[in-house]
C-alpha positions in Angstrom: -10.3 11.9 -93.4 -8.7 11.1 -90.0 -5.4 9.3 -90.4 -4.9 6.7 -87.7 -1.1 6.5 -87.2 -0.8 3.3 -85.0 -2.5 1.4 -82.3 -1.6 2.9 -78.9 -2.9 0.1 -76.7 -5.5 -2.5 -76.1 -7.2 -2.4 -72.7 -8.9 -5.2 -70.8 -10.6 -5.2 -67.5 -9.4 -7.8 -65.0 -10.6 -9.0 -61.6 -7.2 -8.8 -59.8 -4.5 -6.6 -61.3 -1.6 -8.3 -59.4 -2.7 -11.8 -60.5 -3.0 -10.6 -64.0 0.5 -8.9 -63.9 1.9 -12.3 -62.8 0.2 -14.1 -65.7 1.0 -11.6 -68.5 4.5 -10.6 -67.2 5.8 -13.7 -65.4 4.2 -16.4 -67.5 3.8 -14.8 -71.0 6.9 -12.6 -70.7 5.4 -9.2 -71.5 7.6 -6.4 -70.1 6.0 -3.9 -67.8 5.9 -0.4 -69.4 4.3 1.6 -66.6 4.3 0.7 -62.9 0.8 -0.1 -61.5 -1.1 3.1 -60.7 -2.7 4.1 -57.5 -6.5 3.9 -57.3 -8.0 6.6 -59.5 -11.6 7.8 -58.7 -13.7 10.9 -58.8 -16.5 12.2 -61.0 -14.2 13.2 -63.8 -12.9 9.7 -64.1 -16.4 8.2 -64.3 -17.4 10.7 -67.0 -14.1 10.1 -68.9 -14.5 6.3 -69.1 -18.3 6.4 -69.3 -18.7 4.5 -66.1 -20.4 6.6 -63.3 -18.8 6.0 -59.9 -15.7 4.4 -61.4 -12.6 3.7 -59.3 -9.8 1.9 -61.0 -6.1 1.2 -61.1 -4.1 0.1 -64.1 -0.8 -1.0 -65.5 0.6 -1.2 -69.1 2.7 -4.0 -70.5 4.7 -3.8 -73.7 3.6 -5.9 -76.6 5.7 -5.3 -79.7 5.1 -1.7 -80.9 1.9 -1.4 -78.8 0.8 -1.9 -75.2 -1.6 -4.0 -73.3 -3.4 -2.0 -70.5 -4.8 -4.0 -67.6 -7.5 -2.3 -65.6 -9.0 -3.3 -62.3 -12.2 -1.6 -61.2 -12.9 -1.3 -57.5 -16.3 0.3 -58.2 -18.9 -0.1 -59.5 -19.1 -3.9 -59.2 -19.0 -5.8 -62.5 -22.2 -6.9 -64.1 -20.5 -10.1 -65.3 -18.4 -12.8 -63.7 -16.7 -13.9 -66.9 -15.7 -12.3 -70.1 -18.2 -12.5 -73.0 -18.0 -15.6 -75.1 -16.3 -14.9 -78.5 -19.6 -15.0 -80.5 -21.2 -12.2 -78.4 -21.4 -8.6 -79.7 -18.7 -6.6 -77.9 -16.5 -9.7 -77.2 -12.8 -9.4 -78.1 -9.6 -11.4 -77.8 -5.9 -10.7 -78.1 -3.7 -12.6 -80.5 0.1 -12.9 -79.9 2.3 -13.4 -83.0 4.9 -16.1 -82.4 7.6 -17.6 -84.6 7.1 -21.2 -83.6 3.6 -21.9 -82.3 4.3 -25.5 -81.3 7.3 -24.4 -79.1 5.4 -21.5 -77.6 2.4 -23.7 -76.8 4.6 -26.4 -75.2 6.5 -23.8 -73.1 3.2 -22.3 -71.8 1.8 -25.7 -71.1 4.9 -26.4 -69.1 4.0 -23.4 -67.0 0.5 -24.7 -66.4 -1.4 -22.8 -69.2 -4.3 -24.9 -70.6 -5.3 -24.6 -74.3 -8.7 -25.0 -75.8 -7.4 -27.4 -78.5 -4.4 -28.4 -80.4 -2.8 -26.1 -83.0 -5.2 -25.4 -85.9 -3.6 -25.4 -89.3 -5.1 -23.4 -92.2 -3.6 -24.1 -95.7 -6.5 -23.0 -97.9 -8.6 -19.8 -98.2 -8.1 -16.3 -97.0 -6.1 -17.4 -94.0 -3.8 -19.8 -95.7 -0.6 -20.1 -93.8 -2.0 -19.4 -90.4 -1.4 -21.6 -87.4 -3.5 -20.7 -84.4 -4.6 -21.9 -80.9 -6.7 -20.3 -78.1 -6.2 -20.2 -74.4 -7.4 -17.9 -71.6 -6.0 -15.6 -68.9 -6.9 -16.1 -65.2 -10.3 -14.3 -65.7 -11.2 -16.4 -68.7 -10.4 -13.6 -71.2 -9.7 -15.4 -74.6 -6.1 -15.2 -75.9 -4.6 -16.6 -79.1 -1.2 -17.6 -80.4 -0.7 -17.1 -84.1 2.1 -18.2 -86.4 2.1 -17.1 -90.0 3.9 -20.1 -91.5 3.9 -18.5 -95.0 2.2 -15.8 -97.0 -1.0 -16.6 -98.8 -0.1 -17.3 -102.5 -1.2 -14.3 -104.5 -1.6 -12.1 -101.5 -4.8 -10.4 -100.4 -4.9 -7.3 -102.6 -7.3 -8.7 -105.2 -9.8 -10.1 -102.7 -9.7 -6.8 -100.7 -10.4 -4.8 -103.9 -13.3 -7.1 -104.9 -14.8 -6.8 -101.4 -14.7 -3.0 -101.4 -16.3 -2.9 -104.9 -19.1 -5.2 -104.1 -19.9 -4.8 -100.4 -23.4 -3.9 -99.4 -24.0 -0.4 -98.2 -24.7 0.5 -94.6 -28.0 -0.8 -93.4 -28.7 -2.9 -96.5 -28.2 -6.3 -94.9 
């Protein structure tokens, strides 16, 4: 079996790399790990990323022990104007762990960031102890702040074991 050692990075496609660097670096405080690249293009790039005719530039920002890669494509033009809504297959979001969600939310609101709701508090069920709230980057990509206020009583090991023992097989749903 392949052993995945760690997450290297999460990549998201943005409309304007410089505007996104301002948002993620200047507003959210993520340090820049690699300087923005020049434009890359050529048939080998398109084959490599699975996008024929691709021309892109990118930058990586540090996020704890992983990186956030921002990619701006010059070509081909995007088929979408906004990111997928969270319920769509293929949609994703990035969650940022914070120590004090109320303080982090207030600081970002002071910088003009708008949130979808107030902080959501979960004190029952599999996510007991979570505090969470969503917002979006300049392109509408969904982001989340998460505070783990406490560990779920009893942990998760029993529930994980039960799931693995009773889950349906592939293609049986």
